matplotlib code that plots the C-alpha trace (Angstrom):
import matplotlib.pyplot as plt

x = [-20.4, -16.7, -16.2, -18.7, -17.1, -13.6, -14.9, -16.7, -13.5, -11.4, -13.9, -14.0, -10.2, -9.8, -12.7, -11.6, -8.4, -10.0, -12.5, -9.7, -10.9, -7.6, -4.7, -2.0, 0.8, -1.0, -1.8, 1.7, 3.9, 1.8, 0.1, 2.5, 5.9, 5.5, 2.7, 4.8, 7.7, 5.4, 3.8, 7.2, 8.4, 5.2, 5.6, 9.2, 8.5, 5.5, 7.6, 10.4, 7.9, 6.2, 9.6, 10.5, 7.4, 7.4, 4.5, 6.3, 3.7, 0.7, 2.8, 3.8, 0.2, -1.1, 1.8, 1.1, -2.6, -1.9, 0.7, -1.5, -4.5, -2.4, -0.7, -4.0, -5.6, -2.6, -2.1, -5.8, -5.8, -2.8, -4.1, -7.5, -6.0, -3.4, -4.9, -5.8, -3.0, -2.4, 0.2, -1.6, 1.8, 2.4, -0.6, 1.0, 4.2, 2.3, 0.5, 3.7, 5.4, 2.5, 2.5, 6.3, 6.0, 3.3, 5.3, 8.4, 6.3, 4.9, 8.4, 9.8, 6.9, 7.5, 11.2, 10.4, 8.0, 10.6, 13.3, 11.1, 10.1, 6.5, 6.1, 7.2]
y = [-15.0, -14.5, -14.7, -11.9, -9.7, -10.2, -9.3, -6.2, -5.1, -5.6, -3.7, -0.9, -0.8, -0.5, 1.9, 4.1, 4.8, 4.9, 7.6, 9.6, 9.2, 8.2, 10.4, 11.2, 9.7, 6.3, 6.5, 7.6, 5.5, 2.4, 2.1, 3.9, 2.9, -0.2, -1.6, -1.3, -3.1, -5.9, -6.2, -6.2, -9.0, -11.0, -10.6, -11.6, -14.8, -15.5, -15.1, -17.4, -20.1, -19.7, -19.9, -23.1, -24.8, -23.4, -20.9, -17.8, -16.1, -16.8, -15.6, -12.5, -11.7, -12.2, -10.2, -7.3, -7.3, -7.4, -4.6, -2.5, -2.8, -2.1, 1.0, 2.4, 1.9, 3.3, 6.3, 7.2, 6.7, 8.9, 11.6, 11.7, 11.5, 14.3, 17.0, 14.9, 16.4, 19.5, 21.0, 21.2, 21.7, 17.9, 17.3, 19.2, 17.3, 14.0, 14.9, 16.0, 12.8, 10.7, 12.7, 12.2, 8.6, 8.1, 9.8, 7.8, 4.6, 5.4, 6.2, 2.9, 0.9, 2.5, 1.7, -2.0, -2.3, -0.8, -3.1, -6.1, -4.9, -4.6, -1.1, 0.6]
z = [16.3, 16.8, 13.0, 12.4, 15.1, 13.6, 10.1, 11.5, 13.3, 10.1, 8.0, 10.6, 10.6, 6.8, 6.3, 9.2, 7.3, 3.9, 5.0, 6.7, 10.2, 11.8, 13.0, 10.4, 12.4, 12.4, 8.7, 7.7, 10.0, 10.6, 7.3, 5.0, 6.3, 8.6, 6.4, 3.3, 4.9, 6.0, 2.5, 0.8, 3.2, 2.5, -1.2, -1.2, 0.9, -1.3, -4.5, -3.1, -2.3, -5.7, -7.5, -5.6, -6.8, -10.3, -10.1, -11.2, -13.4, -11.1, -8.1, -10.0, -10.9, -7.4, -5.9, -8.3, -7.5, -3.7, -3.9, -6.1, -3.8, -0.8, -2.3, -3.4, 0.0, 1.9, -0.4, -0.2, 3.6, 4.1, 1.8, 3.5, 7.1, 6.2, 8.3, 11.3, 13.2, 15.5, 13.1, 9.7, 8.0, 8.5, 6.4, 3.5, 4.0, 3.9, 0.7, -1.0, 0.1, -1.3, -4.6, -5.0, -4.1, -6.7, -9.4, -8.6, -8.6, -12.1, -13.4, -12.0, -13.5, -16.9, -16.7, -15.7, -18.6, -21.0, -19.7, -20.3, -23.8, -22.7, -24.2, -27.4]

ax = plt.figure().add_subplot(projection="3d")
ax.plot(x, y, z, "-o")
ax.set_aspect("equal")
plt.show()
């Protein structure tokens, strides 16, 4: 029974943010900023362990998938929670931040692909 309760709580946690039912400050600071730092730390440690045992490609693919899923979930969560605040202007600021972050991320991805000769 404990296992089911934990799964239900995790599902509630993720879906609460996904559907925009949390406060903006939680979505932005806990999921967007602190969460990103934790994910980056995890991926770096994961990559170092993978490199030490010779699993560079599989680690790279898993890291990319993990980061992509997290970024999509966090961006959608922040976007949908944007106006769950007393001052609605913060919602606009959050959405502008997410939009700029997305554009910068796309540009960086294109540059990485070009540097590795993976695009024309």
